[in-house]
N, C-alpha and C positions, 0 to 999 in steps of 0.2 A: 503493501501500500505506499508507503513512503516514496518507494521509488517511481510510483505513476504518480503522486502529488508533487514529487521534485521533476518529473519530467514536463507536466503540465505547466509549471511554473516557469521552466525554462522553455518551451514552446510559446508561452504567451509572452514573453520578455524578447524572442526572437521574430514573433510577428509583427510585435510592435516595431521593432526595428527595422524590420524589411517597411512597414507601412505605417506611421503615426495613427494614421484612422482606422486602423484595422480592429478597435475594440468597439469603435461607434458603428462601422459596417455591418459588425456581429450583431449588435442589440437594434438595429433597424429592423424593420419588418421585411421579411421575407418577401422575394419576388420571382422565384425560380421561374423557367420556361420549361424547365423541362422535370419529368417524373421518372427515375432510373429503376429500373428493378432488374437487381442482378444474383448472382450467387453471394453466398455467405462467405466466398474465399477468403481469408485474412490476409491474401498479397496483394488481393485489389482495390484500389478505391475510385470510385467514381470521378470523382473532380481530378485527381491527377491521370487517368489516364484519358481525361476529356479535353486536358490541359484547362480546367474551369476552375473558378474558388470553389469552395465548400456551401456558398451562399448563394448557388448557380444553379445548384441542381437539388430536389428532392427524391429525397434516397429510400429504397426498399430492399432490404436483403432477406434472402432464405433459400435456404440448399435446393442447386438446382435450376434458379429463377424461376419458379414455378408459379403460374395464375392455377390458383387449387381453390375449385368451389367452396372449399371446406377453410379456407385462409383469411377469417374476419380481419384479422389485421392488416392483409394485403387491402381488400377492399375496403377499409375505414382509411389507410393512406390515398388509396386511389379515388376515392370520394371527397378526401381534404385536398389531393393535388387539383382535382378535379374542377370542384363546386365552390374553393376556398382562395387557393394559388392563382385558378386558372393558367392552370399547364398548355402548353399549344402542342407539346410531343412528351410522347414517350417511348424509351427505349427500353426492349429485353435485351439484356445484353447474357449471352452465355461464353465461357470461354473452354477453350479446349485443356484434357486434361482434369476437367471436373469431377472431383471424388463423389459427387452424389450421381451422375451419369455411369461412372464407371461400377458405382455400385448395383445400379437398375442394371444393368449388363449380366451379373452374374445369378445363376440362378440358385441362388440360396438365399434362407432365412437373411434377413436385415434385422431383426427383433423390431425395437420402436419406428425404427424409419419404414418399413415395410407399407404402411398404409400412406406416406410420403411418398415413397419412391414409386406407388404404384402410379404414381401420374405420369412418369415417365417412361415407365415398362409400358404403360398406354398406348404411349407416342412411340413406341416400339412394335407394339402391336397393330396399330394402323400403318406402318411403313416396314412391316416384317418383309415382305419380297424382296426388297430394294436392299434393306439390313441384310437378308440374310446370303445376299450374294458377294458380300464382302467377307474376305475369309482372313484379311488380316484385323486383329482385334483392336490395335489402336487405331486403324482406319476407321473401324466401324465405330468407335465409340465419338471419334471425331465426326462422322457424321449422323449421328445421334444427336449432338450435339447441338449441331445445327439444324437438325429437325424440331429438333427441342423448344428452341428458339422462335421457330417459324410457328408451331404449334401454339406456343403462349400468347405470340401477337393474335393468334384468332380468336383465343380463349377471350382476350380483351376486347377483341371489336365486337364480341358477342354479349357483352355487358350492358345492362340497361344504362349504366352510367355514362358511359361513353357515348351510346348511343343517343342519350339524353340531350348529349353537348355538343355531338357532331349533327345532330337535326338542329338546333338552336342556332348554332353558326353558321348552317348552312344556308339558313332562310334568313339570317342575316345580314341586309346588303351592307354595312356598314363593317364588316369580315371579308379580308381577302380570301380565306378558304375554311372548310369546316375541319373544326379541331375537336378535341385532340387525333394529331396523325399517331402513328404507331411504327417505329423503329424495330427491325431487328438486327442486331449486331452479334 
């Protein structure tokens, strides 16, 4: 705990040296234009890989970057991002070497994770003809990662939260385009 508090203090000091208005920016109301759904992987920070500041992206993480029907946390974040923050873009971002995808590919019990991994296994089931033709396990996992991102984007499009906002902005003459736009990465 002492290490965490000490590191936090150094981070604040370093951030203020880099930008004296840093704390004021962090205290201001957030106005991100992007809602980022990504894996819980500890190696990846959304704002860093996109070259943006932390306050520019509203972030939700879970194992396998899933848009699962039972994930009330994700749907609370989605509703907040769309209705309160008025984000215009949603990014669903997967990464190769995803532990969730690799575990889902194994035909063995994953204990408590089985209910969650079923979502990735369903993506496999939907695309099994293509995936079963790939004999290299690493390439199969990479392709399942890509297909998983596509399927999660489709899940988002089907939500009432997204549909309502897209219809509202599509019929609004003051809006350049219907949003939120959904991007698979």
